[in-house]
C-alpha positions, 0 to 999 in steps of 0.5 A: 413295606410298612414304615416303623412307628418310632416311639417317642419314649424310646431311649438308646442306652449310652455305654451299655452293651445291650445290642444293636437297636435295643434301648429302654422305655422312659415310661417306666423308668427304664426297666423295660427293654425296647426296640422303639417300634410302637407296633411291638410294644410289650406294654401297648395298653400302658403306653396308650394310657400314658400318651393320652394322659400327656395329651390331655395335660398339654391341652389343658394348659 
């Protein structure tokens, strides 16, 4: 079985009844419901672009 790649932008909700395993995405201010599995990201292109820009920012400092 393949290991789940957990997204670093996944946040578990505190006190919200969203169901087991559900949370939200920090990338868009929490408007996207998410399970944290990068393989099933609804906005995979936007996530890749966001992570590339953060990596570039870190390398330039």
